[in-house]
C-alpha positions, -999 to 999 in steps of 0.1 A, spaced: 72 -158 282 109 -159 273 133 -151 302 155 -121 293 187 -113 311 212 -86 307 248 -97 312 283 -89 299 275 -106 266 245 -84 259 208 -92 259 200 -129 255 164 -142 254 162 -178 265 133 -198 251 127 -223 278 104 -246 260 121 -280 262 111 -289 226 126 -257 211 157 -245 231 174 -215 215 190 -182 224 182 -150 207 211 -125 208 201 -89 207 226 -60 200 239 -43 231 270 -22 236 279 -48 262 288 -71 233 318 -49 225 349 -42 245 343 -15 271 373 6 260 361 5 224 326 17 233 340 45 254 361 59 225 336 52 197 299 62 203 287 53 168 294 19 154 282 1 122 282 -34 110 310 -41 86 305 -78 77 296 -113 90 327 -133 98 309 -167 97 284 -181 72 248 -186 80 239 -220 96 274 -225 110 285 -242 142 302 -216 164 320 -219 197 316 -195 227 339 -166 221 342 -170 183 342 -137 163 310 -136 144 304 -99 133 330 -72 125 321 -36 133 337 -3 126 335 30 144 317 54 121 305 61 86 324 90 71 323 109 37 346 95 10 367 128 9 381 120 44 407 96 29 432 99 56 408 86 83 416 50 95 386 31 107 388 14 140 374 -21 140 361 -45 167 342 -77 169 310 -92 183 316 -127 196 293 -156 201 281 -156 238 275 -194 237 282 -223 214 256 -235 189 244 -232 153 242 -196 143 212 -184 122 214 -148 111 185 -124 114 195 -106 82 226 -101 60 229 -65 73 217 -53 107 216 -18 121 235 -19 154 208 -4 175 201 -14 211 176 -42 211 178 -52 175 181 -90 169 215 -101 156 212 -138 154 198 -170 170 218 -198 185 205 -234 184 221 -262 204 218 -288 176 203 -295 142 172 -312 157 163 -280 176 163 -261 143 133 -282 130 107 -262 148 119 -230 133 105 -243 100 71 -259 109 50 -281 87 12 -282 90 -15 -302 72 -50 -291 64 -79 -315 60 -112 -304 45 -142 -317 24 -149 -305 -11 -182 -285 -9 -195 -300 -41 -182 -336 -42 -177 -341 -4 -143 -356 -13 -118 -356 15 -90 -331 5 -57 -331 23 -32 -304 16 -2 -287 31 -9 -255 50 27 -248 60 57 -261 41 87 -255 64 70 -223 75 61 -213 40 24 -209 29 31 -214 -8 52 -246 -8 88 -258 -7 108 -233 -27 137 -253 -40 141 -237 -75 106 -249 -83 78 -248 -58 64 -281 -45 31 -287 -28 12 -318 -19 -25 -328 -23 -46 -359 -16 -81 -363 -29 -100 -394 -18 -70 -417 -18 -52 -403 -49 -19 -385 -42 -3 -356 -61 28 -334 -60 22 -301 -77 52 -285 -93 52 -248 -101 80 -235 -124 86 -203 -143 100 -201 -178 135 -192 -165 137 -227 -149 124 -244 -180 89 -246 -193 67 -274 -181 45 -293 -206 22 -323 -204 50 -347 -213 76 -334 -188 85 -359 -161 96 -349 -126 124 -369 -110 134 -371 -74 168 -386 -63 168 -402 -28 198 -408 -5 200 -445 -13 203 -438 -50 166 -445 -58 150 -423 -84 113 -416 -82 99 -406 -116 65 -389 -118 44 -382 -148 18 -355 -153 -18 -361 -143 -29 -329 -159 -19 -303 -185 1 -273 -173 -20 -246 -157 -9 -210 -162 -7 -191 -130 6 -159 -144 28 -149 -173 57 -174 -177 46 -194 -146 29 -228 -148 18 -256 -124 17 -293 -133 0 -319 -112 20 -352 -109 5 -383 -95 26 -402 -69 19 -437 -56 14 -445 -20 46 -466 -21 66 -436 -33 51 -414 -7 62 -438 20 97 -439 4 98 -401 8 90 -405 45 117 -431 51 145 -417 29 160 -383 22 150 -364 -9 183 -349 -22 179 -336 -58 152 -330 -85 151 -326 -122 126 -320 -150 131 -339 -182 113 -340 -216 98 -371 -230 130 -376 -251 152 -374 -220 165 -339 -223 170 -321 -189 150 -290 -187 159 -279 -152 174 -294 -120 183 -284 -85 189 -295 -49 162 -300 -23 172 -269 -4 149 -240 4 176 -216 15 194 -191 -8 225 -203 -26 248 -183 -3 234 -200 27 237 -235 14 260 -258 34 259 -292 50 237 -280 79 211 -261 58 210 -290 33 204 -316 61 178 -292 76 160 -290 42 160 -328 38 146 -334 73 119 -307 71 107 -322 38 108 -357 52 89 -344 83 62 -329 61 57 -361 42 54 -381 75 27 -356 87 9 -359 53 9 -397 54 -4 -396 90 -32 -373 80 -42 -396 52 -42 -426 75 -64 -407 100 -89 -395 75 -90 -418 44 -106 -451 50 -92 -470 20 -58 -455 16 -34 -478 -3 -11 -493 23 1 -521 0 38 -511 1 70 -531 -2 98 -519 20 121 -549 25 150 -555 48 143 -524 69 136 -529 106 104 -512 119 89 -504 153 54 -509 166 47 -481 191 22 -469 217 17 -431 222 -7 -412 244 -22 -377 240 -22 -365 276 -48 -338 268 -76 -364 262 -60 -398 272 -65 -413 238 -38 -437 226 -22 -442 192 -10 -477 180 12 -473 150 44 -482 132 75 -462 123 111 -467 114 120 -440 139 94 -438 167 113 -410 185 113 -389 154 76 -398 148 68 -385 183 86 -353 174 66 -348 142 33 -353 161 44 -330 189 50 -302 163 12 -302 159 2 -313 194 28 -310 222 7 -332 245 16 -364 226 41 -387 243 58 -420 233 51 -447 259 69 -477 244 81 -492 211 94 -526 200 116 -532 170 108 -559 145 132 -571 117 110 -560 88 81 -537 81 59 -566 70 62 -582 105 56 -548 122 25 -542 101 12 -577 111 16 -569 148 1 -534 144 -29 -549 125 -34 -575 152 -35 -549 179 -59 -527 159 -82 -557 155 -80 -566 192 -91 -531 202 -114 -524 172 -143 -517 195 -124 -489 212 -112 -472 180 -118 -434 179 -105 -428 144 -76 -441 123 -49 -453 147 -63 -436 178 -81 -456 206 -99 -450 239 -81 -476 260 -84 -485 296 -55 -489 320 -56 -527 316 -55 -523 278 -25 -501 280 -6 -524 304 -14 -554 281 0 -535 251 31 -525 270 36 -561 279 32 -571 242 57 -545 231 82 -551 260 
């Protein structure tokens, strides 16, 4: 349970979970100067003084308030203004654009850094079997906390059916009509453009809204997990741009460097979880990828809940640990060794998988003894 304290800055709830430190700031008259509160018993929010997703310092003015709401005929009255200040430094995330200043109402949250914001927008993967075909179906269950997909001007969802991978794009007519020849392009932060082509005809969801299923290769999926997806566009077969936008699932008025980076990382986190689910559940997934000149780590992790061990590879093992912890907090990174290329890392990973094949539980998970763990740690030292 969150620890709640009442101090001169108002009510602050401290979430003490190490993986998700934040402070929730509630409205309290203690947030305003004492002399102002004594003179003005009714106060109203006038406006925000800082944009959403903004770094603020302790003591910064963040909300302007005024003393009362009066009829327009009282023209001679001069409103008296005051300010609510940030009780601590951090990234400010608004509860709403307008908030009734009532004791106990949440005003905003403060996060210590961008990484701590990730868990506010969780990703979750769902694995099932088709009742009729018995195919393994892997889909997103939560996309940055949203059940329906990444809302970035169009709505994106992911699906894997027995080793075939798809991105489903839903668009309405105001964003440009999708057809069976429309390509979907994704711009990555290294300048790479992934171009996807329809695997099905548009399916009408309701009036003016259609979904098209685009097939994506394993190699391109991996690229989305290693690089940042920045922008998208839909083009016709003759090259005309139908629609375009940024990979940002926040309103235009909340778009800034922090919210953009957050969107990029939440999306990348989702793709990493999606790939991990495929590796754990699809026997013959296509791992024949070419990622050259990028160093890569072989790592060993443990799930302390059952003492099973995971032998895998990642460009960022610490970040990989974080993505796994979002689903299961008991997972810990034990060690990792960097290799100059992904090809070499894959060879070491494959050798370790082969050496402990008799102890494999599923996918990259193994039931290892203490001696096994020590020998792997020595290998990755």
